[in-house]
PyMOL Python script that loads the backbone (N, CA, C, O; Angstrom):
from pymol import cmd

cmd.read_pdbstr("""\
ATOM      1  N   UNK A   1     -14.801 -19.120   5.762  1.00  0.00           N
ATOM      2  CA  UNK A   1     -14.007 -17.760   6.585  1.00  0.00           C
ATOM      3  C   UNK A   1     -14.870 -17.212   7.397  1.00  0.00           C
ATOM      4  O   UNK A   1     -16.079 -17.324   7.193  1.00  0.00           O
ATOM      5  N   UNK A   2     -14.358 -16.525   8.458  1.00  0.00           N
ATOM      6  CA  UNK A   2     -15.295 -15.804   9.236  1.00  0.00           C
ATOM      7  C   UNK A   2     -16.126 -14.427   8.664  1.00  0.00           C
ATOM      8  O   UNK A   2     -15.748 -13.860   7.639  1.00  0.00           O
ATOM      9  N   UNK A   3     -17.171 -14.012   9.364  1.00  0.00           N
ATOM     10  CA  UNK A   3     -17.513 -13.009   8.649  1.00  0.00           C
ATOM     11  C   UNK A   3     -16.814 -11.965   9.322  1.00  0.00           C
ATOM     12  O   UNK A   3     -17.050 -10.865   8.821  1.00  0.00           O
ATOM     13  N   UNK A   4     -16.076 -11.946  10.237  1.00  0.00           N
ATOM     14  CA  UNK A   4     -15.203 -10.809  10.886  1.00  0.00           C
ATOM     15  C   UNK A   4     -14.535 -10.467   9.922  1.00  0.00           C
ATOM     16  O   UNK A   4     -14.661  -9.376   9.367  1.00  0.00           O
ATOM     17  N   UNK A   5     -13.496 -11.614   9.492  1.00  0.00           N
ATOM     18  CA  UNK A   5     -12.562 -11.165   8.652  1.00  0.00           C
ATOM     19  C   UNK A   5     -12.848 -10.815   7.313  1.00  0.00           C
ATOM     20  O   UNK A   5     -12.006 -10.158   6.702  1.00  0.00           O
ATOM     21  N   UNK A   6     -13.795 -11.116   6.814  1.00  0.00           N
ATOM     22  CA  UNK A   6     -14.521 -10.596   5.536  1.00  0.00           C
ATOM     23  C   UNK A   6     -15.108  -9.212   5.633  1.00  0.00           C
ATOM     24  O   UNK A   6     -14.926  -8.425   4.704  1.00  0.00           O
ATOM     25  N   UNK A   7     -15.767  -8.881   6.649  1.00  0.00           N
ATOM     26  CA  UNK A   7     -16.039  -7.233   6.924  1.00  0.00           C
ATOM     27  C   UNK A   7     -15.051  -6.520   7.193  1.00  0.00           C
ATOM     28  O   UNK A   7     -15.207  -5.379   6.758  1.00  0.00           O
ATOM     29  N   UNK A   8     -13.943  -6.700   7.802  1.00  0.00           N
ATOM     30  CA  UNK A   8     -12.631  -5.764   8.216  1.00  0.00           C
ATOM     31  C   UNK A   8     -11.958  -5.904   6.780  1.00  0.00           C
ATOM     32  O   UNK A   8     -11.392  -4.918   6.307  1.00  0.00           O
ATOM     33  N   UNK A   9     -12.003  -7.076   6.087  1.00  0.00           N
ATOM     34  CA  UNK A   9     -11.178  -6.965   4.594  1.00  0.00           C
ATOM     35  C   UNK A   9     -12.081  -5.751   3.756  1.00  0.00           C
ATOM     36  O   UNK A   9     -11.518  -4.876   3.098  1.00  0.00           O
ATOM     37  N   UNK A  10     -13.392  -5.840   3.879  1.00  0.00           N
ATOM     38  CA  UNK A  10     -14.071  -4.866   3.047  1.00  0.00           C
ATOM     39  C   UNK A  10     -13.790  -3.454   3.635  1.00  0.00           C
ATOM     40  O   UNK A  10     -13.586  -2.538   2.837  1.00  0.00           O
ATOM     41  N   UNK A  11     -13.770  -3.261   4.696  1.00  0.00           N
ATOM     42  CA  UNK A  11     -13.574  -1.853   5.269  1.00  0.00           C
ATOM     43  C   UNK A  11     -12.335  -1.319   4.918  1.00  0.00           C
ATOM     44  O   UNK A  11     -12.166  -0.111   4.753  1.00  0.00           O
ATOM     45  N   UNK A  12     -11.290  -2.319   4.770  1.00  0.00           N
ATOM     46  CA  UNK A  12      -9.789  -1.847   4.268  1.00  0.00           C
ATOM     47  C   UNK A  12      -9.869  -1.577   3.080  1.00  0.00           C
ATOM     48  O   UNK A  12      -9.096  -0.712   2.670  1.00  0.00           O
ATOM     49  N   UNK A  13     -10.870  -2.246   2.060  1.00  0.00           N
ATOM     50  CA  UNK A  13     -10.874  -2.084   0.664  1.00  0.00           C
ATOM     51  C   UNK A  13     -11.667  -0.681   0.483  1.00  0.00           C
ATOM     52  O   UNK A  13     -11.351   0.056  -0.451  1.00  0.00           O
ATOM     53  N   UNK A  14     -12.569  -0.361   1.272  1.00  0.00           N
ATOM     54  CA  UNK A  14     -13.072   1.267   0.971  1.00  0.00           C
ATOM     55  C   UNK A  14     -12.097   2.129   1.540  1.00  0.00           C
ATOM     56  O   UNK A  14     -12.325   3.309   1.273  1.00  0.00           O
ATOM     57  N   UNK A  15     -11.162   1.950   2.183  1.00  0.00           N
ATOM     58  CA  UNK A  15     -10.043   2.808   2.447  1.00  0.00           C
ATOM     59  C   UNK A  15      -9.076   3.037   1.370  1.00  0.00           C
ATOM     60  O   UNK A  15      -8.394   4.049   1.210  1.00  0.00           O
ATOM     61  N   UNK A  16      -9.100   1.920   0.609  1.00  0.00           N
ATOM     62  CA  UNK A  16      -8.414   1.988  -0.564  1.00  0.00           C
ATOM     63  C   UNK A  16      -8.941   3.000  -1.678  1.00  0.00           C
ATOM     64  O   UNK A  16      -8.315   3.830  -2.337  1.00  0.00           O
ATOM     65  N   UNK A  17     -10.389   2.639  -1.676  1.00  0.00           N
ATOM     66  CA  UNK A  17     -11.097   3.523  -2.733  1.00  0.00           C
ATOM     67  C   UNK A  17     -10.981   5.075  -2.406  1.00  0.00           C
ATOM     68  O   UNK A  17     -10.945   5.896  -3.322  1.00  0.00           O
ATOM     69  N   UNK A  18     -10.922   5.451  -1.057  1.00  0.00           N
ATOM     70  CA  UNK A  18     -10.835   6.639  -0.837  1.00  0.00           C
ATOM     71  C   UNK A  18      -9.304   7.178  -0.985  1.00  0.00           C
ATOM     72  O   UNK A  18      -9.128   8.358  -1.292  1.00  0.00           O
ATOM     73  N   UNK A  19      -8.367   6.442  -0.800  1.00  0.00           N
ATOM     74  CA  UNK A  19      -7.065   6.750  -1.218  1.00  0.00           C
ATOM     75  C   UNK A  19      -6.972   7.165  -2.789  1.00  0.00           C
ATOM     76  O   UNK A  19      -6.270   8.109  -3.153  1.00  0.00           O
ATOM     77  N   UNK A  20      -7.698   6.421  -3.637  1.00  0.00           N
ATOM     78  CA  UNK A  20      -7.782   6.744  -5.055  1.00  0.00           C
ATOM     79  C   UNK A  20      -8.005   8.051  -5.305  1.00  0.00           C
ATOM     80  O   UNK A  20      -7.314   8.699  -6.091  1.00  0.00           O
ATOM     81  N   UNK A  21      -9.039   8.548  -4.615  1.00  0.00           N
ATOM     82  CA  UNK A  21      -9.597  10.159  -4.749  1.00  0.00           C
ATOM     83  C   UNK A  21      -8.076  10.960  -4.533  1.00  0.00           C
ATOM     84  O   UNK A  21      -7.686  11.782  -5.362  1.00  0.00           O
ATOM     85  N   UNK A  22      -7.438  10.674  -3.551  1.00  0.00           N
ATOM     86  CA  UNK A  22      -6.225  11.527  -3.375  1.00  0.00           C
ATOM     87  C   UNK A  22      -5.247  11.199  -4.329  1.00  0.00           C
ATOM     88  O   UNK A  22      -4.537  12.131  -4.707  1.00  0.00           O
ATOM     89  N   UNK A  23      -5.069  10.179  -4.763  1.00  0.00           N
ATOM     90  CA  UNK A  23      -4.235   9.903  -5.902  1.00  0.00           C
ATOM     91  C   UNK A  23      -4.587  10.908  -7.084  1.00  0.00           C
ATOM     92  O   UNK A  23      -3.729  11.686  -7.501  1.00  0.00           O
ATOM     93  N   UNK A  24      -5.932  10.869  -7.638  1.00  0.00           N
ATOM     94  CA  UNK A  24      -6.318  11.514  -8.353  1.00  0.00           C
ATOM     95  C   UNK A  24      -6.275  13.011  -8.515  1.00  0.00           C
ATOM     96  O   UNK A  24      -6.180  13.683  -9.542  1.00  0.00           O
ATOM     97  N   UNK A  25      -6.385  13.430  -7.034  1.00  0.00           N
ATOM     98  CA  UNK A  25      -6.536  14.868  -7.006  1.00  0.00           C
ATOM     99  C   UNK A  25      -5.195  15.536  -6.353  1.00  0.00           C
ATOM    100  O   UNK A  25      -4.989  16.749  -6.410  1.00  0.00           O
ATOM    101  N   UNK A  26      -4.321  14.626  -5.737  1.00  0.00           N
ATOM    102  CA  UNK A  26      -3.172  14.933  -4.859  1.00  0.00           C
ATOM    103  C   UNK A  26      -2.293  16.226  -5.889  1.00  0.00           C
ATOM    104  O   UNK A  26      -1.723  16.175  -6.979  1.00  0.00           O
ATOM    105  N   UNK A  27      -2.529  17.239  -4.966  1.00  0.00           N
ATOM    106  CA  UNK A  27      -1.395  18.438  -5.636  1.00  0.00           C
ATOM    107  C   UNK A  27      -0.278  18.203  -5.782  1.00  0.00           C
ATOM    108  O   UNK A  27       0.351  18.742  -6.693  1.00  0.00           O
ATOM    109  N   UNK A  28       0.265  17.373  -4.971  1.00  0.00           N
ATOM    110  CA  UNK A  28       1.627  17.144  -4.890  1.00  0.00           C
ATOM    111  C   UNK A  28       2.078  15.746  -5.307  1.00  0.00           C
ATOM    112  O   UNK A  28       1.222  14.863  -5.253  1.00  0.00           O
ATOM    113  N   UNK A  29       3.269  15.437  -5.704  1.00  0.00           N
ATOM    114  CA  UNK A  29       3.856  14.176  -5.495  1.00  0.00           C
ATOM    115  C   UNK A  29       3.612  13.436  -4.405  1.00  0.00           C
ATOM    116  O   UNK A  29       3.081  12.326  -4.392  1.00  0.00           O
ATOM    117  N   UNK A  30       4.054  14.140  -3.365  1.00  0.00           N
ATOM    118  CA  UNK A  30       4.205  13.750  -1.973  1.00  0.00           C
ATOM    119  C   UNK A  30       2.636  12.951  -1.286  1.00  0.00           C
ATOM    120  O   UNK A  30       2.465  11.982  -0.547  1.00  0.00           O
ATOM    121  N   UNK A  31       1.817  13.792  -1.877  1.00  0.00           N
ATOM    122  CA  UNK A  31       0.420  13.395  -1.767  1.00  0.00           C
ATOM    123  C   UNK A  31       0.038  11.962  -2.337  1.00  0.00           C
ATOM    124  O   UNK A  31      -0.633  11.085  -1.794  1.00  0.00           O
ATOM    125  N   UNK A  32       0.687  11.969  -3.652  1.00  0.00           N
ATOM    126  CA  UNK A  32       0.100  10.940  -4.184  1.00  0.00           C
ATOM    127  C   UNK A  32       0.988   9.362  -3.641  1.00  0.00           C
ATOM    128  O   UNK A  32       0.503   8.246  -3.453  1.00  0.00           O
ATOM    129  N   UNK A  33       2.216   9.765  -3.522  1.00  0.00           N
ATOM    130  CA  UNK A  33       2.991   8.604  -2.940  1.00  0.00           C
ATOM    131  C   UNK A  33       2.484   8.425  -1.522  1.00  0.00           C
ATOM    132  O   UNK A  33       2.638   7.297  -1.054  1.00  0.00           O
ATOM    133  N   UNK A  34       1.981   9.222  -0.854  1.00  0.00           N
ATOM    134  CA  UNK A  34       1.344   8.553   0.281  1.00  0.00           C
ATOM    135  C   UNK A  34       0.145   7.555   0.517  1.00  0.00           C
ATOM    136  O   UNK A  34      -0.175   6.701   1.344  1.00  0.00           O
ATOM    137  N   UNK A  35      -0.408   8.178  -0.784  1.00  0.00           N
ATOM    138  CA  UNK A  35      -1.837   7.242  -1.201  1.00  0.00           C
ATOM    139  C   UNK A  35      -1.359   5.918  -1.719  1.00  0.00           C
ATOM    140  O   UNK A  35      -1.933   4.870  -1.423  1.00  0.00           O
ATOM    141  N   UNK A  36      -0.341   5.972  -2.468  1.00  0.00           N
ATOM    142  CA  UNK A  36       0.071   4.587  -2.975  1.00  0.00           C
ATOM    143  C   UNK A  36       0.658   3.748  -1.895  1.00  0.00           C
ATOM    144  O   UNK A  36       0.730   2.528  -2.042  1.00  0.00           O
ATOM    145  N   UNK A  37       1.122   4.396  -0.718  1.00  0.00           N
ATOM    146  CA  UNK A  37       1.788   3.724   0.431  1.00  0.00           C
ATOM    147  C   UNK A  37       0.519   3.052   1.097  1.00  0.00           C
ATOM    148  O   UNK A  37       0.506   1.922   1.583  1.00  0.00           O
ATOM    149  N   UNK A  38      -0.598   3.976   1.035  1.00  0.00           N
ATOM    150  CA  UNK A  38      -1.930   3.535   1.571  1.00  0.00           C
ATOM    151  C   UNK A  38      -2.359   2.197   1.190  1.00  0.00           C
ATOM    152  O   UNK A  38      -2.816   1.339   1.946  1.00  0.00           O
ATOM    153  N   UNK A  39      -2.138   2.104  -0.223  1.00  0.00           N
ATOM    154  CA  UNK A  39      -2.428   1.055  -1.230  1.00  0.00           C
ATOM    155  C   UNK A  39      -1.652  -0.261  -0.568  1.00  0.00           C
ATOM    156  O   UNK A  39      -2.166  -1.294  -0.141  1.00  0.00           O
ATOM    157  N   UNK A  40      -0.454   0.058  -0.612  1.00  0.00           N
ATOM    158  CA  UNK A  40       0.586  -1.186  -0.205  1.00  0.00           C
ATOM    159  C   UNK A  40       0.167  -1.584   1.348  1.00  0.00           C
ATOM    160  O   UNK A  40       0.140  -2.799   1.541  1.00  0.00           O
ATOM    161  N   UNK A  41      -0.110  -0.885   2.301  1.00  0.00           N
ATOM    162  CA  UNK A  41      -0.249  -1.145   3.456  1.00  0.00           C
ATOM    163  C   UNK A  41      -1.796  -1.738   3.696  1.00  0.00           C
ATOM    164  O   UNK A  41      -2.048  -2.591   4.547  1.00  0.00           O
ATOM    165  N   UNK A  42      -2.850  -1.103   2.747  1.00  0.00           N
ATOM    166  CA  UNK A  42      -3.953  -1.887   2.970  1.00  0.00           C
ATOM    167  C   UNK A  42      -3.889  -3.077   2.211  1.00  0.00           C
ATOM    168  O   UNK A  42      -4.583  -3.953   2.728  1.00  0.00           O
ATOM    169  N   UNK A  43      -3.245  -3.481   1.049  1.00  0.00           N
ATOM    170  CA  UNK A  43      -3.242  -4.706   0.363  1.00  0.00           C
ATOM    171  C   UNK A  43      -2.514  -5.727   1.213  1.00  0.00           C
ATOM    172  O   UNK A  43      -2.788  -6.926   1.158  1.00  0.00           O
ATOM    173  N   UNK A  44      -1.557  -5.207   2.019  1.00  0.00           N
ATOM    174  CA  UNK A  44      -0.697  -6.097   3.066  1.00  0.00           C
ATOM    175  C   UNK A  44      -1.979  -6.858   4.077  1.00  0.00           C
ATOM    176  O   UNK A  44      -2.213  -8.049   4.281  1.00  0.00           O
ATOM    177  N   UNK A  45      -2.622  -5.677   4.554  1.00  0.00           N
ATOM    178  CA  UNK A  45      -3.846  -6.029   5.547  1.00  0.00           C
ATOM    179  C   UNK A  45      -4.805  -6.990   4.928  1.00  0.00           C
ATOM    180  O   UNK A  45      -5.022  -8.111   5.389  1.00  0.00           O
ATOM    181  N   UNK A  46      -5.255  -6.595   4.073  1.00  0.00           N
ATOM    182  CA  UNK A  46      -6.280  -7.609   3.194  1.00  0.00           C
ATOM    183  C   UNK A  46      -5.733  -9.037   3.101  1.00  0.00           C
ATOM    184  O   UNK A  46      -6.377  -9.994   3.531  1.00  0.00           O
ATOM    185  N   UNK A  47      -4.503  -9.162   2.516  1.00  0.00           N
ATOM    186  CA  UNK A  47      -3.954 -10.311   2.385  1.00  0.00           C
ATOM    187  C   UNK A  47      -3.718 -11.272   3.714  1.00  0.00           C
ATOM    188  O   UNK A  47      -3.855 -12.493   3.787  1.00  0.00           O
ATOM    189  N   UNK A  48      -3.304 -10.297   4.777  1.00  0.00           N
ATOM    190  CA  UNK A  48      -3.161 -11.121   6.084  1.00  0.00           C
ATOM    191  C   UNK A  48      -4.675 -11.556   6.780  1.00  0.00           C
ATOM    192  O   UNK A  48      -4.840 -12.580   7.442  1.00  0.00           O
ATOM    193  N   UNK A  49      -5.513 -10.756   6.540  1.00  0.00           N
ATOM    194  CA  UNK A  49      -6.937 -11.148   6.681  1.00  0.00           C
ATOM    195  C   UNK A  49      -7.595 -12.386   6.144  1.00  0.00           C
ATOM    196  O   UNK A  49      -8.315 -13.142   6.797  1.00  0.00           O
ATOM    197  N   UNK A  50      -7.204 -12.529   4.637  1.00  0.00           N
ATOM    198  CA  UNK A  50      -7.700 -13.514   3.859  1.00  0.00           C
ATOM    199  C   UNK A  50      -6.706 -14.669   4.419  1.00  0.00           C
ATOM    200  O   UNK A  50      -7.273 -15.717   4.727  1.00  0.00           O
ATOM    201  N   UNK A  51      -5.543 -14.627   4.563  1.00  0.00           N
ATOM    202  CA  UNK A  51      -4.716 -15.693   5.207  1.00  0.00           C
ATOM    203  C   UNK A  51      -5.340 -16.144   6.329  1.00  0.00           C
ATOM    204  O   UNK A  51      -5.581 -17.351   6.345  1.00  0.00           O
ATOM    205  N   UNK A  52      -5.640 -15.548   7.196  1.00  0.00           N
ATOM    206  CA  UNK A  52      -6.187 -15.881   8.580  1.00  0.00           C
ATOM    207  C   UNK A  52      -7.523 -16.607   8.286  1.00  0.00           C
ATOM    208  O   UNK A  52      -7.698 -17.748   8.714  1.00  0.00           O
ATOM    209  N   UNK A  53      -8.453 -15.974   7.575  1.00  0.00           N
ATOM    210  CA  UNK A  53      -9.659 -16.509   7.280  1.00  0.00           C
ATOM    211  C   UNK A  53      -9.759 -17.665   6.525  1.00  0.00           C
ATOM    212  O   UNK A  53     -10.520 -18.586   6.820  1.00  0.00           O
ATOM    213  N   UNK A  54      -9.008 -17.656   5.544  1.00  0.00           N
ATOM    214  CA  UNK A  54      -8.955 -18.860   4.619  1.00  0.00           C
ATOM    215  C   UNK A  54      -7.911 -19.927   4.986  1.00  0.00           C
ATOM    216  O   UNK A  54      -7.755 -20.893   4.239  1.00  0.00           O
ATOM    217  N   UNK A  55      -7.282 -19.805   5.970  1.00  0.00           N
ATOM    218  CA  UNK A  55      -6.102 -20.851   6.622  1.00  0.00           C
ATOM    219  C   UNK A  55      -5.105 -21.141   5.243  1.00  0.00           C
ATOM    220  O   UNK A  55      -4.843 -22.277   4.849  1.00  0.00           O
ATOM    221  N   UNK A  56      -4.642 -19.968   4.643  1.00  0.00           N
ATOM    222  CA  UNK A  56      -3.961 -20.337   3.486  1.00  0.00           C
ATOM    223  C   UNK A  56      -2.444 -19.535   3.855  1.00  0.00           C
ATOM    224  O   UNK A  56      -2.400 -18.321   4.054  1.00  0.00           O
ATOM    225  N   UNK A  57      -1.261 -20.405   3.908  1.00  0.00           N
ATOM    226  CA  UNK A  57      -0.065 -19.778   4.220  1.00  0.00           C
ATOM    227  C   UNK A  57       0.548 -19.091   3.114  1.00  0.00           C
ATOM    228  O   UNK A  57       1.547 -18.394   3.293  1.00  0.00           O
ATOM    229  N   UNK A  58      -0.003 -19.246   1.940  1.00  0.00           N
ATOM    230  CA  UNK A  58       0.623 -18.699   0.638  1.00  0.00           C
ATOM    231  C   UNK A  58       0.532 -17.473   0.656  1.00  0.00           C
ATOM    232  O   UNK A  58       1.419 -16.751   0.202  1.00  0.00           O
ATOM    233  N   UNK A  59      -0.645 -16.997   1.227  1.00  0.00           N
ATOM    234  CA  UNK A  59      -1.127 -15.413   1.420  1.00  0.00           C
ATOM    235  C   UNK A  59      -0.282 -14.708   2.208  1.00  0.00           C
ATOM    236  O   UNK A  59      -0.061 -13.508   2.041  1.00  0.00           O
ATOM    237  N   UNK A  60       0.275 -15.469   3.179  1.00  0.00           N
ATOM    238  CA  UNK A  60       1.244 -14.549   4.193  1.00  0.00           C
ATOM    239  C   UNK A  60       2.581 -14.393   3.178  1.00  0.00           C
ATOM    240  O   UNK A  60       3.124 -13.290   3.107  1.00  0.00           O
ATOM    241  N   UNK A  61       3.036 -15.400   2.485  1.00  0.00           N
ATOM    242  CA  UNK A  61       4.294 -14.864   1.653  1.00  0.00           C
ATOM    243  C   UNK A  61       3.902 -14.045   0.667  1.00  0.00           C
ATOM    244  O   UNK A  61       4.876 -13.569   0.083  1.00  0.00           O
ATOM    245  N   UNK A  62       2.817 -13.672   0.227  1.00  0.00           N
ATOM    246  CA  UNK A  62       2.528 -12.707  -0.706  1.00  0.00           C
ATOM    247  C   UNK A  62       2.292 -11.365  -0.062  1.00  0.00           C
ATOM    248  O   UNK A  62       2.508 -10.269  -0.577  1.00  0.00           O
ATOM    249  N   UNK A  63       1.927 -11.556   0.863  1.00  0.00           N
ATOM    250  CA  UNK A  63       1.878 -10.137   1.853  1.00  0.00           C
ATOM    251  C   UNK A  63       3.205  -9.927   2.232  1.00  0.00           C
ATOM    252  O   UNK A  63       3.455  -8.750   2.494  1.00  0.00           O
ATOM    253  N   UNK A  64       4.092 -10.682   2.336  1.00  0.00           N
ATOM    254  CA  UNK A  64       5.529 -10.038   2.677  1.00  0.00           C
ATOM    255  C   UNK A  64       6.270  -9.443   1.398  1.00  0.00           C
ATOM    256  O   UNK A  64       6.828  -8.347   1.444  1.00  0.00           O
ATOM    257  N   UNK A  65       6.245 -10.142   0.389  1.00  0.00           N
ATOM    258  CA  UNK A  65       6.346  -9.328  -0.828  1.00  0.00           C
ATOM    259  C   UNK A  65       5.731  -8.099  -1.392  1.00  0.00           C
ATOM    260  O   UNK A  65       6.282  -7.269  -2.115  1.00  0.00           O
ATOM    261  N   UNK A  66       4.598  -8.103  -0.987  1.00  0.00           N
ATOM    262  CA  UNK A  66       4.036  -6.760  -1.042  1.00  0.00           C
ATOM    263  C   UNK A  66       4.463  -5.443  -0.185  1.00  0.00           C
ATOM    264  O   UNK A  66       4.543  -4.260  -0.515  1.00  0.00           O
ATOM    265  N   UNK A  67       4.744  -6.219   1.234  1.00  0.00           N
ATOM    266  CA  UNK A  67       5.498  -5.279   2.117  1.00  0.00           C
ATOM    267  C   UNK A  67       6.699  -4.752   1.568  1.00  0.00           C
ATOM    268  O   UNK A  67       7.000  -3.574   1.757  1.00  0.00           O
ATOM    269  N   UNK A  68       7.467  -5.587   0.851  1.00  0.00           N
ATOM    270  CA  UNK A  68       8.718  -5.198   0.287  1.00  0.00           C
ATOM    271  C   UNK A  68       8.851  -4.387  -0.639  1.00  0.00           C
ATOM    272  O   UNK A  68       9.743  -3.540  -0.681  1.00  0.00           O
ATOM    273  N   UNK A  69       7.757  -4.597  -1.701  1.00  0.00           N
ATOM    274  CA  UNK A  69       7.625  -3.791  -2.756  1.00  0.00           C
ATOM    275  C   UNK A  69       7.218  -2.240  -2.375  1.00  0.00           C
ATOM    276  O   UNK A  69       7.576  -1.235  -2.989  1.00  0.00           O
ATOM    277  N   UNK A  70       6.323  -2.307  -1.127  1.00  0.00           N
ATOM    278  CA  UNK A  70       5.992  -0.956  -0.712  1.00  0.00           C
ATOM    279  C   UNK A  70       7.079  -0.059  -0.215  1.00  0.00           C
ATOM    280  O   UNK A  70       7.250   1.130  -0.486  1.00  0.00           O
ATOM    281  N   UNK A  71       7.767  -0.821   0.543  1.00  0.00           N
ATOM    282  CA  UNK A  71       9.255  -0.188   1.318  1.00  0.00           C
ATOM    283  C   UNK A  71       9.996   0.117  -0.010  1.00  0.00           C
ATOM    284  O   UNK A  71      10.242   1.319  -0.113  1.00  0.00           O
ATOM    285  N   UNK A  72      10.383  -0.572  -0.967  1.00  0.00           N
ATOM    286  CA  UNK A  72      11.221  -0.033  -2.018  1.00  0.00           C
ATOM    287  C   UNK A  72      10.551   1.318  -2.698  1.00  0.00           C
ATOM    288  O   UNK A  72      11.071   2.414  -2.907  1.00  0.00           O
ATOM    289  N   UNK A  73       9.479   0.944  -2.914  1.00  0.00           N
ATOM    290  CA  UNK A  73       8.846   2.064  -3.804  1.00  0.00           C
ATOM    291  C   UNK A  73       8.923   3.688  -3.031  1.00  0.00           C
ATOM    292  O   UNK A  73       9.100   4.777  -3.578  1.00  0.00           O
ATOM    293  N   UNK A  74       8.721   3.370  -1.592  1.00  0.00           N
ATOM    294  CA  UNK A  74       8.913   4.731  -0.783  1.00  0.00           C
ATOM    295  C   UNK A  74      10.261   5.101  -0.923  1.00  0.00           C
ATOM    296  O   UNK A  74      10.548   6.224  -1.337  1.00  0.00           O
ATOM    297  N   UNK A  75      11.404   4.001  -0.524  1.00  0.00           N
ATOM    298  CA  UNK A  75      12.823   4.583  -0.783  1.00  0.00           C
ATOM    299  C   UNK A  75      13.203   5.315  -2.468  1.00  0.00           C
ATOM    300  O   UNK A  75      13.891   6.311  -2.689  1.00  0.00           O
ATOM    301  N   UNK A  76      12.617   4.582  -3.296  1.00  0.00           N
ATOM    302  CA  UNK A  76      12.694   5.103  -4.629  1.00  0.00           C
ATOM    303  C   UNK A  76      12.250   6.647  -4.705  1.00  0.00           C
ATOM    304  O   UNK A  76      12.894   7.621  -5.093  1.00  0.00           O
ATOM    305  N   UNK A  77      10.994   6.556  -4.228  1.00  0.00           N
ATOM    306  CA  UNK A  77      10.341   8.038  -4.230  1.00  0.00           C
ATOM    307  C   UNK A  77      11.129   9.089  -3.641  1.00  0.00           C
ATOM    308  O   UNK A  77      11.413  10.112  -4.264  1.00  0.00           O
ATOM    309  N   UNK A  78      11.502   8.858  -2.414  1.00  0.00           N
ATOM    310  CA  UNK A  78      12.457   9.753  -1.585  1.00  0.00           C
ATOM    311  C   UNK A  78      13.656  10.142  -2.265  1.00  0.00           C
ATOM    312  O   UNK A  78      14.093  11.288  -2.365  1.00  0.00           O
ATOM    313  N   UNK A  79      14.246   8.878  -2.813  1.00  0.00           N
ATOM    314  CA  UNK A  79      15.586   9.446  -3.538  1.00  0.00           C
ATOM    315  C   UNK A  79      15.565  10.101  -4.661  1.00  0.00           C
ATOM    316  O   UNK A  79      16.486  10.870  -4.932  1.00  0.00           O
ATOM    317  N   UNK A  80      14.608   9.927  -5.428  1.00  0.00           N
ATOM    318  CA  UNK A  80      14.310  10.823  -6.719  1.00  0.00           C
ATOM    319  C   UNK A  80      13.789  12.306  -6.219  1.00  0.00           C
ATOM    320  O   UNK A  80      14.190  13.352  -6.730  1.00  0.00           O
ATOM    321  N   UNK A  81      12.897  12.242  -5.213  1.00  0.00           N
ATOM    322  CA  UNK A  81      12.643  13.434  -4.989  1.00  0.00           C
ATOM    323  C   UNK A  81      13.856  14.307  -4.682  1.00  0.00           C
ATOM    324  O   UNK A  81      14.108  15.330  -5.318  1.00  0.00           O
ATOM    325  N   UNK A  82      14.815  13.707  -3.370  1.00  0.00           N
ATOM    326  CA  UNK A  82      15.749  14.306  -2.830  1.00  0.00           C
ATOM    327  C   UNK A  82      16.744  14.771  -4.010  1.00  0.00           C
ATOM    328  O   UNK A  82      17.256  15.887  -3.918  1.00  0.00           O
ATOM    329  N   UNK A  83      17.029  13.952  -5.108  1.00  0.00           N
ATOM    330  CA  UNK A  83      17.777  14.465  -6.232  1.00  0.00           C
ATOM    331  C   UNK A  83      17.332  15.496  -6.953  1.00  0.00           C
ATOM    332  O   UNK A  83      18.117  16.358  -7.346  1.00  0.00           O
ATOM    333  N   UNK A  84      16.033  15.542  -7.216  1.00  0.00           N
ATOM    334  CA  UNK A  84      15.222  16.809  -8.125  1.00  0.00           C
ATOM    335  C   UNK A  84      15.295  18.003  -7.163  1.00  0.00           C
ATOM    336  O   UNK A  84      15.234  19.115  -7.687  1.00  0.00           O
ATOM    337  N   UNK A  85      15.438  17.917  -5.590  1.00  0.00           N
ATOM    338  CA  UNK A  85      15.120  19.081  -4.996  1.00  0.00           C
ATOM    339  C   UNK A  85      16.629  19.792  -4.939  1.00  0.00           C
ATOM    340  O   UNK A  85      16.666  21.015  -5.073  1.00  0.00           O
ATOM    341  N   UNK A  86      17.786  19.111  -4.757  1.00  0.00           N
ATOM    342  CA  UNK A  86      18.959  19.369  -4.489  1.00  0.00           C
ATOM    343  C   UNK A  86      19.742  19.737  -5.978  1.00  0.00           C
ATOM    344  O   UNK A  86      20.779  20.396  -6.062  1.00  0.00           O
ATOM    345  N   UNK A  87      18.915  19.090  -7.227  1.00  0.00           N
ATOM    346  CA  UNK A  87      19.609  19.483  -8.422  1.00  0.00           C
ATOM    347  C   UNK A  87      20.526  18.477  -8.858  1.00  0.00           C
ATOM    348  O   UNK A  87      20.929  18.392 -10.018  1.00  0.00           O
ATOM    349  N   UNK A  88      20.858  17.710  -7.914  1.00  0.00           N
ATOM    350  CA  UNK A  88      22.161  16.626  -8.324  1.00  0.00           C
ATOM    351  C   UNK A  88      21.774  15.600  -9.361  1.00  0.00           C
ATOM    352  O   UNK A  88      20.571  15.341  -9.406  1.00  0.00           O
ATOM    353  N   UNK A  89      22.438  15.074 -10.063  1.00  0.00           N
ATOM    354  CA  UNK A  89      22.278  14.132 -11.221  1.00  0.00           C
ATOM    355  C   UNK A  89      22.890  12.797 -10.759  1.00  0.00           C
ATOM    356  O   UNK A  89      23.828  12.743  -9.964  1.00  0.00           O
ATOM    357  N   UNK A  90      22.318  11.767 -11.289  1.00  0.00           N
ATOM    358  CA  UNK A  90      22.766  10.344 -11.094  1.00  0.00           C
ATOM    359  C   UNK A  90      22.835   9.815 -12.125  1.00  0.00           C
ATOM    360  O   UNK A  90      23.186   8.637 -12.192  1.00  0.00           O
TER     361      UNK A  90
END
""", "prot")
cmd.dss("prot")
cmd.show_as("cartoon", "prot")
cmd.util.cbc("prot")
cmd.orient("prot")
């Protein structure tokens, strides 16, 4: 694996650590959800870097699954927040 891929993955991992602070301190649920989306995006980026650096195709598939989960999580959050805000029940 090249040092460039490793160092980029480490920098992105540091961004995840910074996002953990926002999750713990976030004053609103939206702040926490945005930090969780940062986890999903950074996780996909790290997996893509590792897939390229290690020449492993399987990590690309895992990255696609993580991207799908991140999208579903944001849709679920918006739907729940919308229903709580309007007072609608489902």
